[in-house]
C-alpha positions as CSV (number, residue, x, y, z in Angstrom):
1,G,28.6,2.3,55.5
2,L,26.8,5.1,53.9
3,V,26.3,7.3,56.9
4,G,27.4,5.2,59.8
5,G,27.5,1.6,60.9
6,R,26.1,-0.9,58.4
7,A,24.7,-4.5,58.5
8,E,24.3,-6.7,55.5
9,A,23.4,-10.2,54.7
10,G,26.3,-12.5,54.1
11,A,27.0,-16.0,52.7
12,P,24.1,-18.4,52.6
13,A,23.8,-21.2,55.1
14,R,23.7,-24.7,53.9
15,G,20.1,-25.5,54.7
16,P,16.9,-23.4,54.4
17,H,15.8,-21.3,57.4
18,R,12.2,-20.9,58.2
19,L,10.8,-18.3,60.6
20,P,8.9,-20.0,63.4
21,G,5.2,-20.4,62.8
22,R,5.3,-19.1,59.2
23,R,4.9,-21.0,55.9
24,Q,7.7,-20.4,53.5
25,G,8.8,-21.7,50.2
26,P,12.3,-22.6,49.3
27,D,14.7,-20.1,50.6
28,P,18.0,-20.2,48.6
29,Q,19.7,-17.8,51.0
30,G,18.9,-19.0,54.4
31,S,18.7,-16.2,57.0
32,S,20.3,-17.7,60.0
33,G,23.8,-16.3,60.7
34,R,26.3,-15.1,63.2
35,R,25.8,-11.6,64.7
36,A,28.5,-8.9,64.4
37,C,29.0,-5.8,66.4
38,G,26.5,-3.1,65.6
39,C,29.0,-0.3,65.7
40,G,30.1,-0.6,62.1
41,G,31.1,-3.0,59.4
42,R,29.0,-5.7,57.9
43,I,26.8,-8.3,59.6
44,R,26.9,-11.5,57.5
45,P,24.8,-14.5,58.3
46,G,27.0,-17.4,59.1
47,G,26.6,-21.1,59.3
48,W,24.1,-21.6,62.1
49,D,21.7,-24.4,61.6
50,Q,18.2,-24.5,63.1
51,G,19.4,-26.5,66.1
52,S,21.8,-23.8,67.1
53,H,19.4,-20.9,67.5
54,S,19.9,-19.1,70.7
55,G,17.2,-17.6,72.9
56,A,17.8,-14.2,71.2
57,S,17.0,-15.6,67.8
58,V,13.7,-16.9,69.2
59,V,12.9,-13.4,70.6
60,T,13.7,-11.6,67.4
61,G,11.7,-14.2,65.4
62,R,8.7,-13.5,67.5
63,L,9.4,-9.7,67.2
64,A,9.3,-10.2,63.4
65,E,5.9,-11.9,63.7
66,F,4.6,-9.1,65.9
67,V,5.7,-6.5,63.3
68,E,4.1,-8.4,60.5
69,A,0.8,-8.9,62.4
70,H,0.5,-5.3,63.6
71,G,2.1,-3.4,60.8
72,R,-0.8,-1.0,60.3
73,A,-1.1,-0.2,63.9
74,L,2.6,0.5,64.2
75,V,2.5,2.8,61.2
76,L,-0.5,4.5,62.8
77,I,1.5,5.1,66.0
78,A,4.5,6.5,64.2
79,V,2.3,8.8,62.1
80,S,0.4,9.9,65.3
81,F,3.6,10.9,67.0
82,A,4.7,12.8,63.9
83,I,1.4,14.7,63.8
84,A,1.6,15.5,67.5
85,G,5.2,16.6,67.1
86,L,4.1,18.9,64.2
87,I,1.4,20.5,66.4
88,F,3.8,20.9,69.4
89,T,6.4,22.5,67.1
90,F,4.2,25.7,67.0
91,R,3.3,25.5,70.7
92,L,6.7,25.0,72.4
93,P,8.3,28.0,74.1
94,V,11.2,29.6,72.2
95,A,14.1,31.1,74.1
96,I,17.8,31.6,73.7
97,F,18.7,29.2,76.6
98,P,17.0,26.4,78.4
99,Q,14.7,27.5,81.1
100,T,16.6,27.5,84.4
101,D,16.0,28.3,88.1
102,F,19.4,29.4,89.3
103,P,20.0,28.4,93.0
104,R,20.3,32.1,94.0
105,I,18.0,34.7,95.4
106,V,18.8,38.4,95.3
107,I,17.5,40.8,98.0
108,L,17.8,44.5,97.2
109,V,17.0,47.1,99.9
110,D,16.6,50.8,99.3
111,N,16.9,52.8,102.5
112,G,17.2,56.3,101.1
113,I,20.6,57.9,101.8
114,A,21.4,56.2,105.1
115,P,25.2,56.2,106.0
116,V,26.9,52.9,105.1
117,D,27.8,52.0,108.7
118,M,24.2,52.5,109.8
119,Q,22.9,50.6,106.8
120,M,25.1,47.7,107.7
121,I,24.0,47.6,111.4
122,K,20.2,48.3,110.9
123,V,19.6,46.5,107.5
124,T,22.3,44.2,106.2
125,R,23.2,42.3,109.3
126,P,19.7,41.7,110.6
127,I,18.6,40.3,107.2
128,E,21.6,38.1,106.9
129,E,21.0,36.7,110.4
130,A,17.3,36.1,109.7
131,I,17.6,34.2,106.4
132,R,20.4,32.0,107.7
133,M,17.7,29.7,109.1
134,V,16.4,28.8,105.6
135,P,17.4,25.2,104.8
136,G,19.6,24.5,101.7
137,I,21.7,27.7,101.9
138,T,25.3,27.3,101.0
139,N,26.6,30.9,101.1
140,V,25.4,34.4,101.7
141,R,27.2,37.4,100.2
142,S,26.3,41.1,100.7
143,T,27.3,44.5,99.4
144,T,26.4,47.5,101.5
145,S,26.6,51.1,100.3
146,R,25.0,54.4,101.2
147,G,21.3,53.6,101.6
148,S,21.5,50.4,99.6
149,T,22.1,46.7,100.3
150,E,22.4,43.9,97.9
151,I,22.3,40.4,99.4
152,S,22.9,37.2,97.3
153,V,21.6,34.0,98.9
154,F,23.1,30.8,97.3
155,F,21.4,27.4,97.6
156,R,22.2,23.9,96.5
157,W,21.2,23.0,93.0
158,D,18.8,20.3,94.2
159,V,16.8,22.9,96.3
160,D,13.3,23.9,95.1
161,I,14.0,27.6,94.6
162,L,10.4,28.6,94.6
163,H,9.9,27.1,98.0
164,A,13.2,28.7,99.2
165,L,12.0,32.0,97.9
166,H,8.8,31.8,100.0
167,L,10.9,30.9,103.1
168,V,13.2,33.9,102.6
169,Q,10.2,36.2,102.2
170,G,8.7,34.8,105.3
171,R,11.8,35.3,107.4
172,I,12.2,38.9,106.2
173,A,8.5,39.6,107.0
174,Q,9.1,38.5,110.6
175,I,11.8,41.0,111.1
176,M,10.1,43.9,109.2
177,P,9.0,45.7,112.5
178,N,12.7,46.0,113.5
179,L,13.9,47.4,110.2
180,P,13.7,51.1,109.2
181,P,10.1,51.9,108.2
182,E,11.2,53.8,105.0
183,S,13.2,50.8,103.6
184,R,11.8,49.1,100.5
185,F,12.6,45.5,99.5
186,Y,12.9,43.8,96.1
187,I,13.3,40.0,96.4
188,N,13.8,38.0,93.2
189,R,14.8,34.5,92.2
190,L,17.1,34.4,89.3
191,T,16.2,33.0,85.9
192,F,17.0,34.0,82.4
193,S,13.8,36.0,82.3
194,V,14.8,38.5,85.0
195,F,16.8,40.4,82.4
196,P,15.1,42.4,79.7
197,M,14.3,40.6,76.4
198,L,13.5,43.9,74.7
199,G,14.2,47.6,75.5
200,F,13.3,50.9,73.9
201,S,14.0,54.5,74.6
202,I,11.7,57.5,74.7
203,T,13.4,60.9,73.8
204,S,12.2,64.3,72.8
205,P,14.1,67.5,72.0
206,K,11.3,69.6,73.6
207,R,10.2,67.8,76.7
208,G,11.9,67.2,80.0
209,P,12.5,64.0,82.0
210,A,9.3,64.5,84.0
211,E,7.0,64.7,81.0
212,L,8.8,61.6,79.4
213,W,8.3,59.7,82.6
214,E,4.6,60.5,82.8
215,L,4.2,59.5,79.2
216,A,5.9,56.1,79.8
217,Y,4.1,55.4,83.1
218,Y,0.6,56.4,82.3
219,N,0.4,55.7,78.5
220,L,2.9,53.2,77.3
221,V,3.5,50.8,80.2
222,P,-0.2,49.9,80.8
223,R,-0.6,48.9,77.1
224,L,2.5,46.7,77.2
225,Y,1.2,44.9,80.3
226,R,-1.8,43.7,78.5
227,L,0.2,41.7,76.0
228,P,0.3,37.9,76.7
229,G,3.7,36.6,78.0
230,V,4.9,40.0,79.3
231,A,5.9,39.5,83.0
232,E,7.1,43.0,83.9
233,V,7.8,46.4,82.3
234,R,10.5,48.4,84.0
235,I,11.0,52.2,83.7
236,V,14.6,53.4,84.0
237,G,15.4,57.1,84.1
238,G,13.2,60.1,83.9
239,R,12.0,62.0,86.9
240,Q,8.7,61.7,88.7
241,P,7.0,65.1,88.9
242,E,6.4,66.5,92.4
243,Y,6.0,69.9,94.2
244,H,8.8,71.3,96.3
245,V,7.9,73.4,99.3
246,L,10.6,76.0,100.0
247,V,10.1,77.3,103.5
248,D,11.2,80.9,104.3
249,P,13.2,80.7,107.6
250,E,12.3,84.3,108.5
251,R,8.6,83.8,108.0
252,I,8.4,80.6,109.9
253,N,10.4,82.0,112.8
254,A,8.1,85.0,112.8
255,Y,5.2,82.7,113.5
256,R,7.3,80.8,115.9
257,L,6.5,77.5,114.2
258,P,8.8,74.5,114.0
259,L,9.5,73.0,110.6
260,T,7.9,69.7,111.7
261,K,4.6,71.6,111.9
262,V,4.7,72.2,108.1
263,V,5.6,68.6,107.4
264,D,2.8,67.2,109.6
265,A,0.3,69.5,108.0
266,I,1.1,68.3,104.5
267,R,1.3,64.6,105.5
268,N,-2.0,64.7,107.5
269,S,-3.9,66.5,104.7
270,N,-2.7,64.6,101.7
271,L,-4.6,61.3,102.3
272,I,-7.8,59.3,101.5
273,A,-9.5,57.0,104.0
274,A,-12.7,55.1,104.4
275,A,-15.1,56.4,107.1
276,G,-17.6,53.6,107.1
277,M,-21.0,52.7,105.6
278,V,-24.2,54.8,105.6
279,Q,-27.7,53.4,104.8
280,E,-30.0,56.1,103.3
281,N,-32.8,56.1,100.8
282,Y,-32.8,52.4,100.4
283,H,-29.1,52.4,99.4
284,L,-25.9,51.5,101.1
285,Y,-23.2,54.1,100.7
286,L,-19.5,53.9,101.3
287,T,-18.2,57.1,102.9
288,T,-14.6,58.3,102.3
289,V,-12.7,61.2,103.6
290,T,-10.6,62.6,100.7
291,G,-7.9,65.2,101.2
292,L,-5.6,64.4,98.2
293,I,-3.8,67.4,96.9
294,R,-3.9,67.5,93.1
295,E,-3.1,71.2,92.3
296,R,-0.5,73.7,93.3
297,Q,-3.2,76.1,94.6
298,Q,-4.6,73.4,97.0
299,L,-1.1,73.0,98.5
300,E,-0.6,76.8,98.9
301,D,-4.0,77.2,100.6
302,L,-3.2,74.4,103.2
303,V,-3.7,75.5,106.8
304,V,-0.6,74.9,108.8
305,D,-1.7,76.5,112.2
306,V,-4.0,79.0,113.7
307,A,-2.5,82.0,115.4
308,G,-4.7,84.3,117.4
309,G,-7.8,82.9,115.6
310,T,-6.3,83.6,112.2
311,P,-5.3,80.6,110.0
312,V,-1.7,80.4,108.9
313,Y,-1.6,79.2,105.3
314,L,1.3,77.4,103.7
315,K,1.7,80.3,101.2
316,N,2.4,82.6,104.2
317,L,5.4,80.5,105.2
318,A,6.8,79.0,102.0
319,R,6.9,79.0,98.2
320,V,5.5,76.0,96.3
321,V,7.3,75.3,93.0
322,P,6.9,72.4,90.5
323,G,9.9,70.1,90.7
324,E,11.1,66.6,90.1
325,R,11.9,63.8,92.5
326,P,15.7,63.8,93.1
327,V,17.3,60.6,91.7
328,Y,21.0,60.3,91.6
329,N,21.3,58.8,88.1
330,I,21.5,59.8,84.5
331,V,20.0,57.9,81.6
332,T,20.5,58.8,78.0
333,A,19.9,57.3,74.6
334,N,21.8,58.3,71.5
335,G,23.2,61.3,73.3
336,R,19.9,62.7,74.6
337,P,18.2,62.5,78.0
338,A,15.8,59.6,77.8
339,V,13.5,57.2,79.6
340,L,14.2,53.6,79.0
341,V,11.5,50.9,79.1
342,N,12.6,47.3,79.6
343,V,10.2,44.5,78.8
344,L,10.6,41.2,80.7
345,Q,9.0,37.9,79.6
346,Q,7.4,35.1,81.5
347,P,9.8,32.2,82.3
348,D,7.8,29.9,80.0
349,G,7.0,32.5,77.4
350,N,7.8,32.4,73.7
351,A,10.4,35.1,73.1
352,L,9.6,35.4,69.4
353,Q,5.9,35.8,69.9
354,I,6.3,38.3,72.8
355,A,8.8,40.4,70.8
356,D,6.5,40.5,67.8
357,A,3.5,41.5,69.9
358,V,5.5,44.3,71.6
359,N,6.8,45.6,68.3
360,R,3.3,45.6,66.9
361,E,2.1,47.6,69.9
362,L,4.9,50.0,69.6
363,R,4.1,50.7,66.0
364,A,0.5,51.4,67.1
365,I,1.7,53.6,69.9
366,R,4.0,55.6,67.5
367,S,1.0,56.6,65.4
368,T,-0.7,58.3,68.5
369,L,2.3,60.1,69.9
370,P,3.2,63.8,69.3
371,P,5.7,64.3,66.4
372,D,8.5,65.3,68.8
373,I,8.4,62.0,70.7
374,E,10.8,59.3,69.4
375,L,10.7,55.7,70.3
376,A,13.9,53.7,69.4
377,T,14.7,50.1,70.2
378,F,18.1,49.7,71.7
379,Y,18.0,46.0,72.4
380,D,15.9,43.1,71.0
381,Q,16.9,39.6,72.1
382,S,14.5,38.1,69.7
383,I,16.8,39.1,66.8
384,L,19.5,36.8,68.2
385,V,17.0,34.1,69.0
386,R,15.5,34.2,65.6
387,D,18.8,34.2,63.8
388,S,20.1,31.3,66.0
389,I,16.9,29.3,65.4
390,H,16.9,30.0,61.7
391,G,20.6,28.9,61.5
392,V,19.9,25.6,63.3
393,R,16.7,25.1,61.3
394,D,18.7,25.6,58.0
395,A,21.3,23.2,59.3
396,I,18.5,20.6,59.9
397,I,17.1,21.1,56.5
398,I,20.5,21.0,54.8
399,G,21.3,17.8,56.8
400,L,18.1,16.2,55.7
401,L,18.6,17.1,52.0
402,L,22.2,15.9,52.1
403,S,21.2,12.6,53.7
404,V,18.5,12.1,51.0
405,G,21.0,13.1,48.3
406,V,23.5,10.6,49.6
407,L,20.9,7.8,49.5
408,V,19.8,8.7,46.0
409,G,23.3,9.0,44.8
410,F,24.5,5.7,46.2
411,L,21.4,3.4,46.2
412,K,20.0,4.6,42.9
413,N,16.5,3.6,44.0
414,W,13.8,6.1,44.9
415,R,11.7,3.5,46.8
416,T,14.7,2.7,49.1
417,T,15.4,6.3,49.5
418,V,11.9,7.2,50.6
419,V,11.6,4.4,53.0
420,A,14.9,5.3,54.7
421,A,14.5,9.1,54.5
422,L,11.1,9.1,56.2
423,V,12.7,8.1,59.5
424,I,14.4,11.5,59.8
425,P,11.3,13.8,60.0
426,I,9.4,11.3,62.1
427,A,12.2,10.8,64.6
428,V,12.7,14.5,64.9
429,L,9.0,15.2,65.4
430,T,8.8,12.3,68.0
431,A,11.6,14.0,69.9
432,V,9.6,17.2,69.9
433,V,6.7,15.3,71.5
434,F,9.0,14.3,74.4
435,M,10.3,17.8,74.6
436,K,6.8,18.8,75.3
437,L,6.4,16.1,77.9
438,F,9.6,17.1,79.6
439,K,8.5,20.8,79.6
440,M,11.4,21.9,77.4
441,S,11.7,24.7,74.9
442,F,13.3,25.4,71.5
443,N,16.6,26.9,72.4
444,L,20.2,26.7,71.2
445,M,20.9,23.4,73.1
446,T,17.7,21.5,72.1
447,L,17.9,22.6,68.5
448,G,21.6,21.7,68.5
449,G,20.7,18.2,69.7
450,L,18.1,17.9,66.9
451,A,20.6,19.0,64.3
452,A,23.3,16.6,65.6
453,S,20.8,13.7,65.4
454,I,20.0,14.2,61.7
455,G,23.0,12.1,60.5
456,V,22.6,9.5,63.2
457,V,18.9,8.7,63.2
458,I,19.0,7.6,59.6
459,D,21.7,5.0,60.4
460,D,19.4,2.3,61.7
461,A,16.9,2.8,58.8
462,I,19.7,2.5,56.2
463,V,21.0,-0.7,57.7
464,M,17.5,-2.2,57.8
465,V,16.6,-1.1,54.3
466,E,19.8,-2.4,52.8
467,N,19.4,-5.7,54.4
468,I,15.9,-6.0,53.1
469,V,17.1,-5.3,49.6
470,V,19.7,-8.1,49.9
471,H,17.0,-10.5,50.9
472,L,14.8,-9.4,48.0
473,S,17.7,-10.0,45.7
474,L,18.0,-13.6,47.0
475,G,14.4,-14.3,46.0
476,Q,12.4,-13.6,49.1
477,S,9.1,-11.9,49.1
478,P,8.9,-8.4,50.7
479,R,7.2,-9.9,53.7
480,Q,9.8,-12.6,54.1
481,A,12.7,-10.1,53.5
482,A,11.3,-7.7,56.2
483,G,11.0,-10.6,58.7
484,S,14.5,-11.8,58.0
485,A,16.0,-8.4,58.4
486,I,14.3,-7.9,61.8
487,T,15.5,-11.3,63.0
488,E,19.1,-10.7,61.9
489,L,19.6,-7.0,62.8
490,T,17.6,-6.3,65.9
491,P,20.3,-7.2,68.4
492,A,22.9,-5.3,66.4
493,L,20.8,-2.3,66.0
494,I,20.0,-2.1,69.7
495,G,23.7,-2.3,70.5
496,S,24.7,0.3,67.9
497,T,22.0,2.7,69.2
498,L,22.8,2.2,72.8
499,T,26.5,3.1,72.2
500,P,26.0,6.9,71.6
501,I,23.2,7.0,74.2
502,V,25.5,5.7,76.9
503,V,28.0,8.5,75.8
504,F,25.4,11.2,76.4
505,V,23.7,9.8,79.6
506,P,26.4,11.1,82.0
507,L,25.7,14.6,80.8
508,V,22.2,14.4,82.4
509,F,23.9,13.9,85.8
510,L,26.3,16.8,85.6
511,G,25.9,19.5,88.2
512,G,25.8,23.3,88.1
513,I,25.2,25.6,85.1
514,T,26.9,23.0,82.9
515,A,24.1,20.5,83.6
516,V,21.5,23.1,82.7
517,F,22.8,23.4,79.1
518,F,24.0,19.8,78.4
519,R,21.0,18.1,79.9
520,A,18.7,19.7,77.4
521,L,21.0,18.7,74.5
522,A,21.4,15.1,75.9
523,L,17.7,14.5,76.4
524,T,16.8,15.8,72.9
525,L,19.5,13.7,71.2
526,V,18.7,10.5,73.3
527,T,15.0,10.7,72.5
528,A,15.7,11.2,68.8
529,L,18.0,8.1,68.8
530,L,15.5,6.0,70.7
531,A,12.8,7.1,68.2
532,S,15.1,6.1,65.3
533,L,15.6,2.6,66.8
534,F,11.9,2.1,67.2
535,L,11.2,3.3,63.7
536,A,14.0,1.1,62.3
537,I,12.5,-2.1,63.9
538,F,8.8,-1.4,63.8
539,F,8.2,1.2,61.1
540,T,10.8,0.8,58.3
541,P,10.2,-3.0,57.7
542,V,6.5,-2.3,57.3
543,L,7.1,0.4,54.7
544,A,9.6,-1.7,52.9
545,R,7.0,-4.5,52.8
546,W,4.5,-2.2,51.2
547,F,6.6,-0.2,48.8
548,M,9.4,-2.5,47.7
549,P,8.3,-4.9,44.9
550,R,9.2,-8.5,44.7
551,R,12.1,-9.3,42.5
552,T,10.9,-10.3,39.0
553,T,14.2,-11.5,37.6
554,V,16.1,-14.6,38.5
555,A,17.1,-14.6,42.2
556,E,20.7,-14.2,43.0
557,T,22.5,-17.2,44.4
558,D,25.9,-15.5,45.0
559,M,25.9,-13.4,48.2
560,E,28.3,-10.8,46.8
561,R,26.0,-10.1,43.8
562,A,23.0,-10.0,46.2
563,E,24.7,-7.4,48.3
564,Q,25.5,-5.3,45.2
565,A,22.0,-5.5,43.9
566,G,20.9,-2.6,46.0
567,E,24.0,-0.5,45.4
568,G,24.5,2.1,42.8
569,R,27.5,2.4,40.5
570,I,29.2,5.0,42.8
571,L,28.9,2.8,45.9
572,R,30.3,-0.2,44.1
573,W,33.3,1.8,43.0
574,L,33.9,3.1,46.5
575,T,33.5,-0.4,47.9
576,A,36.1,-1.7,45.6
577,R,38.5,1.1,46.5
578,Y,37.9,0.4,50.2
579,E,38.7,-3.2,49.8
580,D,42.0,-2.4,48.1
581,A,42.9,0.1,50.8
582,L,41.9,-2.4,53.5
583,H,44.2,-5.1,52.0
584,W,47.1,-2.6,52.0
585,V,46.4,-1.6,55.6
586,L,46.4,-5.2,56.8
587,A,49.7,-5.7,55.0
588,H,51.3,-2.7,56.6
589,T,50.0,-2.7,60.2
590,G,53.2,-1.2,61.6
591,V,53.0,1.9,59.5
592,I,49.3,2.3,60.4
593,L,50.0,2.0,64.1
594,L,52.8,4.6,63.9
595,A,50.5,6.9,62.0
596,V,47.8,6.5,64.6
597,V,50.2,7.3,67.4
598,G,51.4,10.4,65.5
599,I,47.9,11.6,64.9
600,L,47.1,11.1,68.6
601,A,50.2,13.1,69.6
602,V,49.4,15.9,67.3
603,S,45.8,16.0,68.5
604,L,46.9,16.2,72.2
605,W,49.3,19.0,71.3
606,M,46.6,20.9,69.5
607,Y,44.2,20.3,72.4
608,S,46.6,21.9,74.8
609,R,46.8,25.0,72.6
610,L,43.1,25.5,72.3
611,G,41.3,28.2,74.2
612,S,38.5,27.5,76.6
613,G,35.2,29.2,77.4
614,F,31.6,28.4,78.5
615,L,30.1,29.7,75.3
616,P,31.6,29.8,71.8
617,E,32.6,33.0,70.3
618,M,29.6,34.6,68.5
619,D,28.7,38.0,67.0
620,E,25.5,38.9,69.0
621,G,25.1,42.2,67.1
622,A,25.3,44.1,70.4
623,F,27.6,44.4,73.4
624,V,27.7,45.9,76.9
625,L,30.2,48.6,78.0
626,D,30.6,48.5,81.7
627,Y,32.5,51.4,83.3
628,I,33.5,52.7,86.7
629,M,35.0,56.1,87.7
630,P,37.1,56.6,90.8
631,A,35.2,56.3,94.1
632,G,33.5,59.5,95.2
633,T,33.3,61.0,91.7
634,S,30.3,63.3,91.4
635,L,27.5,62.5,89.1
636,E,28.3,65.6,87.0
637,E,31.9,64.7,86.5
638,T,31.0,61.1,85.6
639,D,28.5,62.4,83.1
640,R,31.2,64.7,81.5
641,V,33.5,61.8,80.9
642,L,30.7,59.6,79.5
643,R,29.6,62.2,77.1
644,H,33.1,62.0,75.5
645,I,32.6,58.2,75.2
646,E,29.2,58.8,73.7
647,Q,30.9,60.9,71.0
648,F,33.1,57.9,70.2
649,L,30.0,55.7,69.8
650,R,28.3,58.2,67.5
651,E,31.5,58.4,65.4
652,T,31.6,54.6,65.0
653,P,29.8,53.8,61.7
654,E,28.8,50.3,62.9
655,V,26.8,51.6,65.9
656,E,23.1,51.8,65.2
657,S,21.9,52.9,68.6
658,Y,22.8,52.8,72.2
659,S,21.5,53.5,75.8
660,R,23.4,54.6,78.8
661,R,22.8,54.2,82.5
662,T,24.8,56.1,85.2
663,G,24.0,55.4,88.8
664,A,22.0,52.4,87.6
665,R,22.7,49.1,85.9
666,L,21.2,46.7,83.4
667,A,21.9,43.9,85.9
668,L,19.8,43.2,89.0
669,A,22.2,45.0,91.4
670,I,22.9,48.3,93.2
671,A,25.0,50.9,91.6
672,E,26.9,54.0,92.8
673,P,26.7,57.3,90.9
674,N,30.2,56.6,89.5
675,T,29.3,53.3,87.9
676,G,26.9,52.2,85.1
677,D,26.9,50.6,81.7
678,F,26.1,51.2,78.0
679,L,24.1,48.8,75.9
680,V,25.2,49.2,72.3
681,K,23.3,47.8,69.3
682,L,25.3,47.3,66.0
683,K,24.0,47.6,62.5
684,R,23.2,44.5,60.5
685,G,25.3,43.9,57.4
686,R,28.3,45.8,58.8
687,R,31.8,45.3,57.5
688,R,33.7,45.0,60.8
689,S,33.1,42.3,63.4
690,L,32.0,43.0,66.9
691,E,35.5,42.3,68.3
692,E,37.0,44.8,65.9
693,V,34.6,47.5,66.9
694,T,35.2,46.9,70.7
695,D,38.9,46.8,70.2
696,E,38.9,50.2,68.5
697,L,36.6,51.7,71.2
698,R,38.8,50.3,74.0
699,A,41.9,51.9,72.5
700,K,40.2,55.3,72.1
701,I,38.7,55.4,75.6
702,N,41.9,54.3,77.3
703,Q,43.8,57.0,75.4
704,A,41.3,59.9,75.8
705,E,40.0,59.1,79.3
706,P,42.5,57.1,81.3
707,V,40.8,57.8,84.6
708,I,37.8,55.6,83.7
709,E,37.9,51.8,83.8
710,V,35.9,50.0,81.0
711,E,35.3,46.5,79.9
712,F,33.3,45.0,77.0
713,P,31.6,41.7,78.0
714,H,29.4,39.9,75.5
715,I,25.7,40.2,76.4
716,L,25.1,36.5,76.9
717,E,28.3,35.9,78.9
718,D,27.5,38.9,81.0
719,L,24.0,37.5,81.6
720,I,25.1,34.1,82.7
721,G,27.9,35.5,84.8
722,D,25.4,37.8,86.7
723,L,23.0,34.9,87.2
724,A,25.6,32.4,88.4
725,W,27.6,35.0,90.3
726,S,30.6,34.7,88.0
727,P,30.7,38.2,86.4
728,K,34.3,37.7,85.3
729,P,35.9,34.6,83.7
730,I,38.5,34.6,86.5
731,E,38.0,36.0,90.1
732,I,40.8,36.5,92.6
733,K,39.7,36.9,96.2
734,I,41.9,38.3,98.9
735,F,41.1,37.9,102.6
736,H,42.7,39.7,105.6
737,D,41.6,41.2,108.9
738,D,43.4,44.5,108.2
739,E,41.7,46.6,105.5
740,R,44.9,48.3,104.5
741,V,46.7,45.0,103.9
742,Y,44.2,43.4,101.5
743,K,43.7,46.7,99.6
744,A,47.5,46.9,99.1
745,V,47.7,43.3,97.9
746,A,44.9,43.9,95.5
747,R,46.7,46.9,94.0
748,R,49.9,44.8,93.5
749,I,48.0,42.0,91.8
750,E,46.2,44.5,89.6
751,Q,49.5,45.9,88.5
752,W,50.9,42.4,87.8
753,L,47.9,40.9,85.9
754,P,48.5,42.8,82.6
755,K,51.7,40.8,82.2
756,V,49.7,37.6,81.7
757,R,49.1,36.8,78.1
758,G,45.4,37.0,77.1
759,V,44.3,39.3,79.9
760,V,42.4,42.3,78.4
761,D,40.2,43.8,81.1
762,I,41.0,44.0,84.8
763,V,38.5,45.4,87.3
764,N,39.3,45.9,91.0
765,Q,36.1,45.1,92.8
766,T,37.3,46.8,96.0
767,I,34.4,49.1,96.6
768,V,35.3,52.4,98.2
769,I,32.5,54.5,99.5
770,G,32.8,58.2,98.4
771,P,33.3,61.1,100.7
772,A,30.7,62.3,103.2
773,V,30.1,65.4,105.3
774,N,29.2,64.5,108.9
775,F,27.5,67.1,111.2
776,R,28.1,66.2,114.8
777,V,25.5,67.8,117.1
778,D,26.8,69.4,120.3
779,L,24.1,68.1,122.7
780,Q,24.6,70.8,125.4
781,K,24.2,73.6,122.9
782,A,21.3,71.9,121.3
783,Q,19.5,71.6,124.7
784,R,20.1,75.3,125.5
785,A,18.6,76.2,122.1
786,G,15.5,74.2,123.0
């Protein structure tokens, strides 16, 4: 065949064959015949007479009559699907991966600086016990640190995660009165959209972190929230401005006032409340009591107490100085303190349109900022999405052009080429219509399915067109030739189309993250194949009847000549060579069987040597650098080591920009001051690959700063690993009741793993809480002191 399996008319039957209910003239060919497998080879009409027609022949004959009677309507249906697909092409969401609701809910709790044991007793354990009643839970994991708790709730894949999210929120709301009042909760279901699709940094050589934070919070973020498709804009880094009240112990003791008196005075004054409604002068007024403190002078003139009829002001007891909210993290960009702004998209949003809108808004914002403010994009997922989609789009176009080129080169007939080639775009656009109905998006998997279908969807059309050409060569009219082709080929075409469909159907029923990806590919490919089958039976014969002229020369009586009538010179030469090779193969079956067994053995050996992974190796143009310092390392010491690593990044010519988080993470998780990550963006058109750059950086860091542990995960792999709770390709878990035992075993395994070939990064996930200073109160002395 030209592209795949092929069916052709064969030797003529002895008597003429007439389609039921149709007037026909003499038919020198006779179109009844024996059916062959639709998986390849030729289908040649055999020697059936009219009395031997089976029930299938009657059905296909009626199908041919239906196509002839409703040809215009069938063409209209096909064209309508193509137009609808063309419209939906510009309306479908665009993303890097299929939209997925992972069966996992993450609960983050911020409880200030509470000790880890109190955090476990008062926060972590009550929440775990409360949410256990939610149906569908398979596992609950938690990580508790000083003042922070991260709880991951895992569900079955068949659970409605939105409903489960509401149940989890309801259970936590019921126990809120029993939890610390200062604790703050963040409850999120995990999708690909919980991670930023675009991030930019705000830096200035003249302004401090507080000014940069105010600029981002009050000026930039509100403008980005107005853009369609933007779900959330997160600010990382910077410092919120505030006033610090520094109480003088001698002064407050002189007035014999407790420190709580100062705290209560500030808290009770800095508020706004509604006092009720007042009707006056034919109007209804809302009355409010406002005591909000806006300036430093207002805070200094605050009355704390009255002593002997004289008010005691706050300025008599303390100094008020401008300050910043204490946050135990450090955020930089390109070596300077920065505020990072991460933009998250809606789950059903179009990544390309959202990124374009955000970039346009950033260009407009730059024109209004002071000259010393610099905005720099450190991550833009739309670049990878656009490059991937353009690559698949180019593959589809190249596949289409190659298919058309093969048809032109072998058939030497532009009419035949047009009739067969029209199936490709119409089948692809029809698949787009079903993608819209199934609420799918353009992503790597769906576009891959469309690209893979290009060479397959044209198969059925080629078989049908070639069979019609054979019947025209035998003297039939275009209408008769189309009907004969439908009658002969429909069962074989159905069988040959169902064969690849059956191969992909099991992918739809896979479980876990694998099903998320391959279900999208399978559905897209199956719909394109079904569309090609429909077009081959109901669309291609109608076009052939309209565009292929009746043969004006003498009709062929020899079947072999009739078959070659629609073939070009190249195809005839290849057919002759194939026949010669086939004769030799049939005469040397033993040699062929030995060769097949050898090829199978070599293939199995190569398969055992191949590597494995969930995603193929790709150069994403960016990478993540995760790091961890020894437990208890101060923020200043961690920052010193990381500034040395930043120097390595600035010295690397392939690095375009980077951002650094210390005491914070790009992922949706808690972080200690000794942990964090870099997000590094590489230049386009660089000489070295991503792997070469990371290998060099790994070697430099390990040599210069051996105390820090680093790893270089790919962004997409890191993203999927965080979502599916598989942050590493291989996880080794150790359980024991004695803490000292499992920690010792973990260290031994960590020392042994580098001996395994292929192991590059090893991270010991044993979390050690840093040192603490505990002040134990002597109750008797405290009571004597009052």
